[in-house]
C-alpha positions as CSV (number, residue, x, y, z in Angstrom):
1,M,-24.7,156.0,4.1
2,A,-23.7,155.0,0.6
3,D,-26.3,154.0,-2.0
4,L,-26.4,150.2,-1.1
5,D,-29.6,149.3,-2.8
6,G,-29.2,146.3,-5.1
7,K,-25.7,145.8,-4.5
8,N,-24.1,142.3,-4.4
9,Y,-21.3,141.2,-2.0
10,D,-19.4,138.1,-1.6
11,Y,-19.6,138.5,2.0
12,V,-21.9,140.6,4.3
13,I,-21.1,141.0,8.0
14,V,-24.0,142.3,10.3
15,G,-22.4,143.9,13.4
16,G,-19.7,146.4,14.1
17,G,-17.7,144.8,16.9
18,V,-14.7,142.9,17.4
19,A,-16.0,139.7,16.0
20,A,-16.8,141.5,12.8
21,A,-13.4,143.1,12.4
22,A,-11.9,139.6,13.2
23,A,-14.0,137.9,10.4
24,V,-12.6,140.3,8.0
25,D,-9.2,139.2,8.9
26,G,-10.1,135.7,8.6
27,I,-11.6,136.2,5.0
28,R,-8.7,138.1,3.8
29,E,-6.4,135.1,4.9
30,L,-8.0,133.1,2.3
31,D,-9.7,135.4,-0.2
32,E,-7.8,138.6,-0.9
33,S,-10.3,140.0,-3.6
34,G,-13.7,139.0,-2.5
35,S,-16.1,141.9,-1.8
36,V,-16.8,142.4,1.7
37,L,-19.6,144.7,3.4
38,V,-19.7,145.4,7.2
39,L,-23.0,146.8,8.4
40,G,-22.6,148.3,11.9
41,A,-25.5,149.8,13.8
42,E,-23.3,151.9,16.0
43,P,-22.1,155.4,14.5
44,D,-18.5,154.2,15.1
45,G,-16.5,151.4,13.3
46,P,-15.1,148.5,15.2
47,V,-12.9,149.3,18.2
48,Y,-11.0,147.1,20.6
49,R,-13.8,147.3,23.1
50,P,-12.0,146.3,26.2
51,D,-9.9,149.4,26.0
52,L,-13.1,151.4,26.5
53,S,-13.0,150.5,30.3
54,K,-9.1,149.8,30.6
55,T,-6.3,151.4,28.6
56,L,-8.1,154.4,27.4
57,W,-8.4,155.5,31.1
58,L,-5.0,154.2,32.1
59,D,-2.7,155.0,29.4
60,K,-2.4,158.8,28.5
61,D,-0.9,157.8,25.0
62,S,-3.9,156.0,24.2
63,S,-6.9,157.2,22.0
64,L,-9.9,156.0,20.2
65,D,-8.0,156.5,17.0
66,K,-5.5,154.0,18.1
67,I,-8.1,151.2,18.8
68,Q,-9.8,151.3,15.5
69,L,-9.8,147.6,14.1
70,L,-10.8,148.1,10.3
71,D,-8.5,151.1,9.4
72,G,-6.5,150.2,6.2
73,K,-8.6,147.0,5.6
74,Q,-9.9,146.1,2.3
75,V,-13.5,146.4,3.2
76,E,-16.6,148.5,2.8
77,L,-17.8,149.8,6.2
78,E,-21.2,151.4,6.7
79,T,-21.8,152.6,10.3
80,S,-25.3,153.6,11.8
81,S,-26.8,151.0,9.5
82,P,-28.8,148.5,11.5
83,V,-30.1,145.6,9.5
84,T,-33.9,145.1,9.7
85,A,-34.5,141.8,7.9
86,I,-32.8,138.8,6.5
87,D,-34.3,136.9,3.5
88,S,-32.4,133.7,3.5
89,G,-34.0,132.2,0.4
90,A,-33.1,135.3,-1.6
91,H,-29.7,135.7,0.2
92,T,-30.5,139.3,0.9
93,V,-30.5,141.7,3.9
94,T,-32.5,144.8,4.3
95,V,-30.9,147.8,5.9
96,D,-32.8,150.5,7.9
97,G,-34.2,152.9,5.3
98,G,-35.2,150.1,2.9
99,A,-31.9,149.3,0.9
100,T,-31.5,145.7,0.1
101,V,-28.1,143.9,-0.4
102,T,-27.4,140.5,-1.8
103,Y,-24.7,138.3,0.0
104,G,-23.0,135.1,-1.0
105,K,-22.1,134.3,2.6
106,L,-23.5,136.1,5.9
107,L,-22.1,136.4,9.2
108,L,-24.2,137.5,12.1
109,A,-22.1,139.2,14.6
110,T,-24.8,141.3,16.2
111,G,-23.3,141.1,19.8
112,S,-25.4,142.0,22.8
113,S,-27.0,144.9,24.4
114,P,-27.0,146.2,27.9
115,R,-29.8,145.4,30.3
116,T,-31.7,148.7,31.3
117,L,-33.2,150.1,34.3
118,D,-36.2,152.3,35.0
119,L,-34.0,155.6,35.1
120,P,-34.5,158.8,33.1
121,E,-33.8,158.9,29.5
122,T,-30.8,161.2,29.4
123,D,-27.3,161.1,28.2
124,R,-26.2,161.4,31.8
125,V,-27.3,157.8,32.2
126,I,-24.8,155.7,30.5
127,Y,-25.3,151.9,29.7
128,Y,-21.6,151.5,29.1
129,R,-20.5,149.6,26.0
130,T,-19.8,151.8,23.0
131,A,-17.0,154.2,21.9
132,G,-19.9,157.0,22.0
133,D,-20.4,155.9,25.6
134,Y,-16.7,156.4,26.4
135,R,-16.7,160.0,25.0
136,R,-19.7,161.0,27.0
137,L,-18.4,159.6,30.2
138,R,-14.9,161.2,29.5
139,E,-16.9,164.6,29.0
140,L,-18.8,164.1,32.2
141,A,-16.4,162.6,34.7
142,G,-13.9,165.2,35.2
143,Q,-11.7,165.7,38.3
144,D,-13.8,165.3,41.5
145,T,-17.1,165.0,39.5
146,P,-19.3,162.4,41.3
147,V,-20.4,159.4,39.4
148,T,-22.7,156.7,40.4
149,V,-22.0,153.1,39.1
150,V,-24.9,150.7,39.2
151,G,-23.6,147.2,39.3
152,G,-21.0,145.4,41.1
153,G,-19.9,142.9,38.6
154,Y,-17.3,142.7,35.7
155,I,-18.1,146.1,34.0
156,G,-19.1,147.9,37.1
157,A,-15.8,147.1,38.8
158,E,-13.8,147.9,35.8
159,V,-15.4,151.3,35.2
160,T,-15.2,152.2,39.0
161,A,-11.5,151.4,39.1
162,A,-10.8,153.4,35.9
163,L,-12.8,156.4,36.9
164,T,-11.3,156.4,40.5
165,L,-7.8,156.4,39.1
166,N,-8.8,159.5,37.1
167,G,-9.9,161.5,40.1
168,A,-13.8,160.8,40.1
169,K,-15.5,160.4,43.2
170,V,-17.5,157.2,42.7
171,T,-20.4,155.5,44.5
172,M,-21.2,151.9,43.7
173,V,-24.7,150.6,44.1
174,F,-25.2,146.8,43.9
175,D,-27.4,144.1,45.3
176,E,-24.7,141.9,46.7
177,K,-22.5,142.5,49.9
178,L,-19.2,142.3,48.2
179,V,-17.9,143.6,44.8
180,Q,-17.9,140.8,42.2
181,Q,-19.3,138.4,44.7
182,R,-21.1,136.5,42.0
183,L,-17.9,135.9,40.1
184,F,-15.3,135.3,42.9
185,P,-15.2,133.2,46.2
186,K,-15.8,135.4,49.4
187,S,-12.0,135.4,50.1
188,V,-11.1,137.2,46.8
189,A,-14.2,139.4,46.8
190,E,-13.3,140.7,50.3
191,L,-9.9,141.5,48.9
192,I,-11.4,143.6,46.2
193,T,-14.2,145.3,48.4
194,K,-11.5,146.3,50.9
195,D,-9.2,147.9,48.2
196,F,-12.3,149.8,46.6
197,T,-13.2,151.1,50.1
198,D,-9.5,152.0,50.9
199,R,-9.3,154.0,47.6
200,G,-12.2,156.1,48.5
201,V,-15.1,154.4,46.6
202,R,-18.5,154.7,48.4
203,L,-20.2,151.2,48.4
204,L,-23.9,150.9,48.8
205,T,-24.1,147.3,49.1
206,G,-27.1,144.9,49.1
207,E,-29.2,147.6,47.5
208,T,-31.1,147.8,44.3
209,V,-32.2,150.9,42.3
210,A,-35.7,152.0,43.2
211,A,-36.0,155.2,41.2
212,G,-34.2,157.9,39.4
213,A,-34.8,161.6,38.7
214,L,-33.0,164.2,36.5
215,A,-32.5,167.8,37.9
216,D,-30.4,170.2,36.0
217,D,-26.8,168.8,35.7
218,R,-27.5,165.9,38.2
219,V,-29.1,162.5,38.4
220,A,-30.6,161.4,41.6
221,I,-30.7,157.7,42.3
222,K,-32.9,156.5,45.1
223,V,-32.1,153.0,46.3
224,S,-34.1,150.2,48.0
225,D,-33.3,151.5,51.6
226,G,-34.5,154.9,50.7
227,T,-30.9,156.5,50.3
228,S,-30.8,159.1,47.6
229,V,-27.3,159.5,45.7
230,E,-26.8,162.5,43.2
231,A,-24.2,162.4,40.5
232,G,-23.2,164.1,37.3
233,A,-23.1,160.7,35.7
234,V,-24.6,157.4,36.1
235,V,-23.0,154.2,34.6
236,V,-25.1,151.1,34.5
237,G,-23.5,147.8,34.2
238,V,-26.0,145.1,35.1
239,G,-25.5,142.6,32.4
240,V,-26.3,142.1,28.8
241,M,-28.7,140.2,26.5
242,P,-27.6,138.6,23.1
243,N,-29.1,140.4,20.0
244,T,-31.0,137.5,18.5
245,G,-34.2,139.3,17.3
246,L,-32.9,139.6,13.6
247,A,-32.0,135.8,13.6
248,E,-35.3,134.8,15.1
249,S,-37.3,136.9,12.6
250,A,-35.5,135.0,9.8
251,G,-36.2,131.4,11.3
252,I,-32.8,130.9,12.3
253,T,-32.3,128.6,15.4
254,T,-31.8,130.4,18.7
255,D,-31.4,129.3,22.3
256,N,-29.8,131.9,24.7
257,G,-27.9,133.1,21.5
258,I,-27.8,132.1,17.9
259,V,-27.1,128.4,17.7
260,V,-24.1,127.4,15.6
261,D,-22.3,124.1,14.7
262,D,-18.6,123.2,15.2
263,H,-18.0,125.1,12.0
264,L,-20.0,128.3,13.3
265,A,-22.8,127.8,10.7
266,T,-26.3,128.4,11.8
267,S,-29.4,126.5,11.0
268,T,-29.7,128.3,7.8
269,A,-27.5,127.7,4.7
270,D,-24.6,130.2,4.0
271,V,-25.4,132.0,7.4
272,Y,-22.8,132.0,10.2
273,A,-22.6,133.6,13.5
274,A,-19.8,134.7,16.0
275,G,-19.0,136.6,19.0
276,D,-21.3,137.4,22.0
277,V,-24.4,136.3,20.3
278,A,-23.3,132.8,19.1
279,S,-24.2,129.6,21.2
280,Y,-21.6,127.1,20.5
281,D,-20.4,123.7,21.7
282,D,-17.1,124.3,23.7
283,K,-15.1,121.1,23.4
284,L,-14.3,121.3,27.2
285,L,-17.3,122.8,28.8
286,G,-20.3,122.0,26.4
287,R,-22.9,124.4,24.9
288,R,-22.2,127.9,26.2
289,R,-22.2,131.6,25.0
290,V,-19.2,133.9,26.0
291,E,-19.3,137.6,26.1
292,H,-15.5,138.3,26.3
293,V,-13.2,139.6,23.4
294,D,-10.8,136.6,23.3
295,N,-13.9,134.5,22.1
296,A,-14.9,137.2,19.8
297,E,-11.5,137.5,18.1
298,A,-11.1,133.7,17.7
299,M,-14.5,133.0,16.8
300,G,-14.8,135.8,14.3
301,K,-11.6,134.9,12.6
302,K,-12.6,131.1,12.3
303,A,-16.0,132.2,11.0
304,G,-14.4,134.4,8.3
305,R,-12.1,131.6,7.4
306,N,-14.9,129.1,7.0
307,M,-17.0,131.6,5.0
308,A,-14.0,131.9,2.6
309,G,-13.9,128.3,2.1
310,A,-12.0,126.6,5.0
311,D,-13.4,123.5,6.5
312,E,-12.1,124.2,10.1
313,T,-13.7,123.3,13.6
314,Y,-13.9,125.9,16.3
315,D,-12.5,124.0,19.2
316,Y,-11.0,126.9,21.3
317,T,-11.9,127.5,25.0
318,P,-11.4,131.3,25.4
319,I,-10.0,133.3,28.3
320,F,-11.0,136.6,29.9
321,W,-9.1,139.1,32.2
322,S,-9.3,142.2,34.0
323,D,-7.3,144.7,36.1
324,L,-8.7,146.3,39.2
325,F,-6.2,148.9,40.5
326,D,-3.1,146.8,41.5
327,F,-4.9,143.5,41.2
328,G,-5.1,141.6,38.0
329,Y,-6.3,138.2,36.9
330,E,-6.9,135.9,33.9
331,A,-9.6,133.2,33.8
332,V,-10.7,130.2,31.8
333,G,-14.2,128.7,31.7
334,Q,-17.1,129.3,34.0
335,L,-16.5,131.6,37.1
336,D,-19.6,131.4,39.4
337,S,-19.4,131.7,43.1
338,R,-22.3,129.4,43.4
339,L,-20.1,126.5,42.4
340,D,-17.9,124.5,44.9
341,T,-14.3,126.0,44.8
342,V,-10.9,124.9,45.8
343,E,-8.5,127.7,46.6
344,D,-4.7,127.4,46.4
345,W,-3.2,130.4,47.7
346,K,0.5,131.4,47.6
347,D,2.1,131.4,51.1
348,D,2.2,135.2,51.4
349,R,-1.6,135.4,50.2
350,S,-0.5,137.6,47.2
351,S,-1.9,135.4,44.5
352,V,-4.2,132.3,44.4
353,V,-5.6,129.8,41.9
354,V,-9.3,129.2,42.3
355,Y,-10.8,126.0,40.8
356,Y,-14.5,126.1,40.2
357,L,-16.2,122.5,40.4
358,D,-19.5,121.1,39.5
359,G,-19.5,117.8,41.2
360,D,-16.0,116.4,40.5
361,K,-15.5,118.3,37.2
362,V,-13.6,121.5,37.0
363,Q,-15.8,124.2,35.2
364,G,-13.4,127.2,35.6
365,V,-10.2,128.4,36.8
366,L,-9.4,131.9,38.1
367,L,-5.8,133.0,38.1
368,W,-5.6,135.8,40.5
369,N,-2.2,137.6,40.1
370,V,-1.1,134.4,38.3
371,W,0.2,135.0,34.8
372,D,0.9,133.0,31.7
373,S,-1.0,129.9,33.0
374,T,-4.2,129.9,30.9
375,D,-2.9,126.9,28.9
376,K,-2.4,125.0,32.2
377,A,-6.0,126.0,33.2
378,R,-7.4,124.5,30.0
379,D,-5.3,121.3,30.7
380,V,-6.7,121.1,34.2
381,I,-10.2,121.4,32.8
382,A,-9.6,118.7,30.3
383,K,-8.0,116.2,32.7
384,S,-10.8,116.8,35.2
385,R,-13.4,116.1,32.6
386,D,-11.6,113.0,31.5
387,G,-11.3,111.8,35.1
388,K,-7.5,112.1,35.0
389,L,-7.3,114.7,37.9
390,S,-9.1,114.4,41.1
391,R,-10.4,117.2,43.4
392,D,-7.5,116.2,45.9
393,E,-4.9,116.8,43.2
394,L,-5.9,120.3,42.2
395,K,-3.7,122.2,44.7
396,G,-0.3,122.5,43.0
397,A,-1.7,121.6,39.6
398,I,-1.0,125.3,38.5
399,P,1.8,127.3,40.4
400,T,0.8,130.3,42.2
401,S,3.9,132.4,41.3
């Protein structure tokens, strides 16, 4: 770490992820010369995080070097530098080790941390999120190496598909009956589950992790029915929690995230927040917090611009997407299988648009094997909210091909 103590910066960004990198871009669009310091807790600088479970496994020409986000940018980056305190009155942050830095404007892009399980503390148990996690899993998951994935949701399904395509023998353990059952309606979840099974993935469904033990180069996981599974690596993907502790200690308002206004400013002067950690008022869906890269990019850039003097509202409703073997999808809004759904299948059942409703209002749209339609999905949500599109008019509102 450089000697930071006593230094002054026009902009300090706490966090080393996608939102932080996007904020640098936003700042530089309006301020080419202001001093910018990025303080990342991880040993690596910002990378395009989706590639850690997608492209890096699927494209032989991809590499960690190619997904770096701050290379060549006019910015000072300090990695392995978690911030321990904010003094908003003095406009300072304190870095682990005691160095104190003064800021003009501060961005909290502290992201989220994986939920953990009662498993052995070993580098063979990976709570998959960082570039370091990718390196370690690559090292462990060679051809025919058994891997246990705990969790049947977004990250668990992506990692399982990526590992399987790279020759690993994967066992998935999760407490639902179907892969991604909490996200998708039964018809779609059944498609995914059958595809995973057909490709050789072993599924232990309806099970939770009861215990774990480490023996030599294997981790044994015991699940709730007593079954024991041994593997060279265990990947855990059971959700995340927003990193709000720093903000809370500084007296900044939090509520399932750091609360921001429509300019991404927090309750404390000259302090902004963006990315996974920010709770914002979505113009279509109300107060929410989004843990996907499209939001991190758009929100980070807008926060950076506003820190640099712009007066702009964040009025964007982000998307998310994934690829699972030969299936792919894009989505807008809230996808929760507990909501009421309307399914609009293509005649040959190769694609479907699923509308998720709370009462008569569309809260989310799944575009399963349907592409270039996210703007149409936002339009459907807006019209539904305004009473201009009824439930009976949903089928056909977005073409399935």
